C-alpha positions in Angstrom: -0.2 -0.1 -0.1 1.1 3.6 -0.8 1.7 6.4 1.9 -2.0 6.7 3.1 -1.9 10.5 3.1 -1.4 10.2 -0.6 -5.1 9.0 -1.1 -7.7 11.2 -0.4 -11.5 10.2 0.4 -14.6 12.1 -0.4 -17.2 11.4 2.2 -20.8 12.1 1.1 -23.8 12.6 3.1 -26.9 14.9 3.4 -25.6 16.7 6.6 -22.6 16.2 9.0 -23.2 15.5 11.8 -26.8 15.0 12.9 -27.7 14.3 16.4 -28.7 10.7 15.7 -25.6 9.8 13.6 -22.7 9.9 16.0 -21.1 6.4 14.3 -21.1 8.7 10.9 -18.2 10.9 12.6 -16.8 7.7 14.1 -16.0 6.6 10.8 -14.9 9.8 9.0 -12.7 10.2 12.3 -11.4 6.9 11.3 -10.7 7.3 8.0 -9.0 10.6 8.4 -6.2 8.7 10.6 -5.0 6.9 7.4 -6.1 9.3 4.6 -7.1 12.7 3.4 -10.5 13.3 4.2 -13.5 15.5 2.3 -16.7 16.0 3.3 -19.6 16.9 0.6 -22.9 17.7 2.1 -26.1 19.9 2.1 -25.1 21.3 5.5 -22.7 21.0 8.4 -24.6 21.2 11.7 -22.1 19.6 14.2 -24.6 19.8 17.4 -22.1 18.0 19.5 -19.3 20.4 18.8 -16.9 17.5 17.1 -13.4 18.6 15.8 -14.2 18.8 12.0 -12.3 21.7 11.1 -9.6 19.5 10.1 -11.7 18.4 7.1 -11.9 19.8 3.7 -15.7 20.7 4.0 -17.8 21.4 0.4 -21.2 22.5 0.6 -23.9 22.1 -2.1 -27.3 23.3 -2.0 -30.8 22.7 -3.0 -32.9 24.6 -5.4 -35.3 26.9 -3.5 -37.2 29.2 -5.9 -39.3 28.2 -8.7 -36.4 29.7 -11.1 -33.8 27.7 -9.4 -35.9 24.5 -9.9 -36.5 25.0 -13.1 -33.0 25.3 -14.0 -32.0 22.2 -11.7 -34.5 20.1 -13.7 -33.4 21.1 -17.2 -29.7 20.2 -16.0 -31.0 16.6 -14.6 -32.8 16.0 -17.6 -29.6 17.2 -19.9 -27.0 15.5 -18.0 -29.2 12.6 -16.8 -28.2 13.6 -13.2 -30.4 12.4 -10.3 -28.9 15.0 -8.0 -31.2 17.9 -7.5 -28.9 20.9 -6.9 -28.5 24.7 -7.5 -26.7 25.1 -10.8 -24.0 26.8 -9.0 -23.7 23.7 -7.0 -23.6 21.6 -9.9 -20.6 23.5 -11.4 -18.8 23.4 -7.7 -19.4 19.6 -7.8 -18.0 19.3 -11.4 -14.9 21.6 -10.5 -14.1 19.6 -7.5 -14.1 16.2 -9.3 -12.0 17.5 -12.1 -9.6 19.2 -10.1 -9.1 16.6 -7.3 -8.0 13.0 -7.6 -10.2 11.0 -5.2 -8.9 7.3 -4.5 -12.5 6.8 -3.4 -16.2 8.1 -2.4 -17.8 6.8 0.6 -21.6 7.5 0.4 -23.6 7.1 3.5 -27.2 6.0 3.0 -28.1 4.1 -0.4 -30.1 7.0 -1.9 -26.8 9.2 -1.9 -25.0 6.3 -3.1 -27.1 6.4 -6.0 -27.1 10.5 -6.2 -23.5 10.2 -6.5 -23.2 7.2 -8.6 -22.9 9.2 -12.1 -20.1 11.3 -10.9 -18.2 8.1 -9.5 -18.7 6.3 -13.0 -17.7 9.5 -15.0 -14.6 10.1 -13.1 -13.9 6.5 -12.4 -13.9 6.8 -8.7 -14.4 3.7 -6.9 -17.5 4.1 -4.7 -18.4 2.6 -1.2 -21.9 2.7 0.0 -23.3 2.3 3.5 -26.9 1.3 4.3 -28.1 2.4 7.8 -32.0 1.6 8.4 -34.8 3.3 6.6 -32.5 3.2 3.3 -32.7 -0.8 3.4 -36.6 -0.9 4.7 -39.0 2.1 4.3 -37.6 3.3 1.1 -37.5 0.1 -0.8 -41.6 0.9 -1.0 -40.2 3.4 -3.7 -40.3 1.3 -6.9 -37.7 3.9 -8.7 -35.5 3.8 -5.8 -35.4 0.0 -5.6 -35.2 -0.8 -9.3 -32.2 1.7 -9.5 -30.2 -0.1 -7.1 -28.4 -3.0 -8.8 -26.8 -0.4 -11.2 -25.3 0.8 -7.4 -24.3 -2.7 -6.5 -23.0 -3.5 -9.6 -20.5 -0.5 -9.5 -19.9 -0.3 -5.9 -16.6 -1.7 -4.8 -17.9 -2.6 -1.4 -21.2 -2.3 0.1 -21.5 -1.8 4.0 -24.5 -3.0 6.2 -24.7 -2.3 9.6 -26.7 -5.6 10.2 -26.8 -9.1 8.3 -30.7 -8.6 8.0 -30.2 -6.1 5.5 -28.6 -8.8 3.0 -32.5 -10.4 2.2 -33.9 -6.8 2.5 -31.7 -5.3 -0.3 -31.6 -8.7 -2.2 -27.8 -8.8 -2.2 -27.5 -12.5 -2.8 -25.5 -11.9 -6.2 -23.1 -9.3 -4.6 -22.0 -11.0 -1.4 -18.6 -11.1 -2.4 -18.9 -7.0 -2.0 -20.8 -7.0 1.2 -19.1 -6.1 4.5 -20.9 -5.9 8.0 -19.5 -3.2 9.9 -22.2 -2.6 12.8 -22.3 1.1 14.5 -19.6 1.4 17.1 -19.1 3.3 20.2 -15.6 4.8 22.1 -15.6 2.8 25.2 -13.6 5.6 26.8 -16.1 8.4 26.3 -18.7 6.7 28.6 -18.8 7.2 32.1 -19.7 3.5 33.6 -22.7 3.5 35.4 -22.4 3.7 39.3 -24.5 1.5 41.5 -27.8 2.9 42.3 -27.9 3.8 46.3 -31.7 5.0 46.2 -34.9 2.9 45.9 -35.7 5.0 42.7 -35.3 2.9 39.4 -35.1 5.2 36.5 -36.2 3.6 33.0 -34.6 5.5 30.0 -35.5 5.5 26.4 -33.2 7.3 24.1 -33.9 7.9 20.5 -36.0 9.6 17.9 -39.7 9.6 18.9 -41.1 8.0 15.6 -43.4 5.3 14.8 -40.5 2.3 14.7 -39.2 3.3 18.1 -42.6 2.4 19.9 -42.6 5.1 22.6 -46.2 5.3 23.2 -46.7 1.5 23.8 -43.6 2.1 26.7 -45.6 4.5 28.1 -48.6 2.3 28.1 -46.7 -0.3 29.8 -45.1 1.9 32.4 -48.5 3.1 33.5 -49.7 -0.6 34.1 -46.7 -1.0 36.2 -46.3 2.0 38.2 -49.6 0.8 39.6 -47.6 -1.9 41.4 -44.5 0.0 41.6 -44.1 3.4 43.5 -40.6 3.8 42.9 -40.1 3.6 39.2 -39.3 6.7 36.8 -39.6 6.9 32.9 -37.4 9.2 31.2 -37.7 10.0 27.6 -34.8 11.8 25.5 -35.3 12.6 22.1 -37.8 14.6 19.5 -39.6 13.5 16.7 -43.3 13.3 15.5 -44.4 11.4 18.2 -43.3 14.0 20.9 -46.4 15.8 21.5 -48.7 12.8 21.0 -46.5 11.0 23.7 -47.0 14.0 26.0 -50.6 13.6 25.6 -50.6 10.1 26.3 -48.6 10.9 29.7 -51.3 13.6 30.6 -54.2 11.4 29.8 -52.6 8.9 32.2 -51.8 11.7 34.7 -48.3 10.4 34.9 -46.6 13.6 34.5 -44.8 13.6 38.2 -43.5 9.9 37.0 -42.4 10.7 33.4 -39.6 13.2 31.9 -39.4 14.4 28.4 -36.2 15.9 27.4 -36.6 16.5 24.2 -33.3 16.8 21.7 -30.1 17.2 23.9 -26.2 17.1 23.3 -24.6 13.6 23.1 -22.5 14.5 26.3 -26.2 15.1 28.1 -27.1 11.7 26.9 -24.3 10.2 28.3 -24.9 11.8 31.4 -28.4 10.7 31.7 -27.3 7.1 30.8 -24.8 7.3 33.6 -28.0 7.9 36.5 -30.3 5.2 34.4 -31.2 1.7 35.7 -32.9 0.2 33.2 -32.5 1.0 29.3 -35.3 0.2 26.8 -35.6 0.3 23.2 -39.3 -0.9 21.9 -38.1 -1.1 18.4 -40.6 -2.5 15.7 -41.3 -2.3 12.0 -43.0 1.1 11.4 -46.4 1.4 10.0 -44.6 3.0 7.0 -42.1 0.1 6.6 -39.2 1.7 8.5 -36.6 -0.4 10.2 -33.5 0.1 12.6 -30.1 -1.0 11.8 -28.1 -1.5 14.6 -29.2 1.0 17.1 -25.9 2.8 18.6 -28.2 3.9 21.4 -28.3 0.4 22.6 -24.4 0.0 22.4 -24.4 3.3 24.2 -26.5 1.7 27.0 -24.2 -1.4 27.2 -21.3 0.4 27.2 -22.3 2.2 30.3 -23.4 -0.6 32.1 -27.1 -0.2 31.9 -29.2 -3.3 31.8 -31.0 -3.3 28.1 -34.5 -4.8 27.2 -35.4 -4.4 23.3 -36.8 -6.3 20.8 -36.3 -8.9 18.2 -36.0 -6.8 15.3 -33.4 -6.1 12.6 -29.9 -6.1 14.1 -30.8 -6.1 17.6 -30.5 -9.9 18.1 -27.1 -9.8 16.8 -26.2 -7.5 19.8 -28.5 -8.9 22.6 -28.6 -12.2 23.7 -31.7 -12.9 25.4 -31.2 -13.6 29.2 -27.5 -13.1 28.9 -26.5 -9.5 28.1 -30.0 -8.4 28.2 -33.7 -9.1 27.6 -35.6 -9.2 24.4 -39.1 -9.5 23.4 -41.2 -9.8 20.5 -42.2 -6.6 18.4 -45.3 -4.9 19.5 -45.8 -7.4 22.4 -46.6 -5.2 25.2 -47.3 -8.0 27.8 -44.1 -9.3 27.2 -42.4 -5.9 27.7 -44.4 -5.6 30.8 -42.9 -8.8 31.9 -39.3 -8.0 30.9 -39.5 -4.7 33.1 -41.0 -6.6 35.9 -38.0 -9.0 35.9 -35.3 -6.4 35.7 -37.4 -4.2 38.4 -37.4 -7.4 40.9 -34.1 -8.5 40.2 -31.2 -6.2 40.9 -28.9 -9.2 40.7 -30.0 -9.9 37.3 -29.6 -6.4 36.0 -25.9 -6.1 37.3 -25.0 -9.2 35.4 -26.6 -8.8 32.4 -25.3 -4.9 32.4 -21.6 -6.7 33.0 -22.0 -9.1 30.2 -23.4 -6.4 28.1 -20.5 -3.9 28.2 -18.0 -7.0 27.9 -20.0 -7.4 24.6 -19.2 -4.3 23.3 -15.8 -4.1 24.4 -15.0 -7.5 22.1 -17.1 -6.5 19.1 -18.6 -2.9 19.0 -15.8 -0.6 19.7 -14.6 2.2 17.3 -11.4 0.3 17.1 -13.0 -2.9 15.9 -14.8 -0.6 13.3 -11.5 0.8 12.2 -10.0 -2.5 11.5 -13.0 -3.2 9.4 -13.0 -0.2 7.6 -9.2 -0.6 6.9 -10.2 -3.8 4.9 -12.6 -1.9 2.8 -10.5 1.2 1.9 -7.4 -0.6 0.7 -5.1 1.1 -2.2 -2.4 -0.1 -4.0 
């Protein structure tokens, strides 16, 4: 392999780095240790305050007014480009590829892989694409998107999946030689291991977007039943999303305002702090009504890393991480009775919580650290 700094990688995503996409930052940071990294996106928000000034940032824009949209449509028809950009952004992108010799493009999410595919082909740049979740589930109901994927798979040098169930979802049997399973990862040094709870209060935590696939309304219903028998439990809900208001209304309906706390969207450091004071972590995932699915939820890995015992569901990549009764508890999707039983089990068995939490952290340290992810990425980005 040549000197790694002779190789330059363009990482493409809609934005850098959204609250729910810390795993993308870890991958970008890992690549930057070996290669020069450029970031291409529509916006740079960086709510966590990551060190991103060392990356070259290339911002492109969507058309906003009728004139810009008309020009963009004409450009796409003439040049057969799926990218919906302002004319200025098209010229900026073309100039970037003409002036820069990229060794590879890494597109996050399948639709971004399709958007950049024409440019990768035109300038003969190897393309790596990572599928994360809804791009390998809900979006497959779009026939245009689904029918274009084989062209992406044919050209891609590697197809990264965050969990094995996506092989079937994406019908990747023909391209198995290109498939690499690289789950989301965490930095164990960045998480405070939860201390033993000296109080009688048991804090139950959900952290993640409040959308249909997370099952938060059902978690609230289950909590309502449990709190009638346990006066020492609290429910803490971190995250925002389209179900936030309906979840708050449900809490008001059940008169649980004193037992349920909503935090909304918070920084990653705040999530870590809340985790360090929690006793049980619940992610009640399921296939959403719109077909949306998880990949391998990083919030579960963060809870495991913090030694907070996890209850989740047999959904997507979660059973690859959680072994029921060993390093956590699993229930079936939409099984409120099973979720209630699992919570009752942990509430009543602090020793079991401790044992599962200890094994959960060991699972993360063995398989789901940033260092393990780096090793797998290095196998993908190999240059002669």
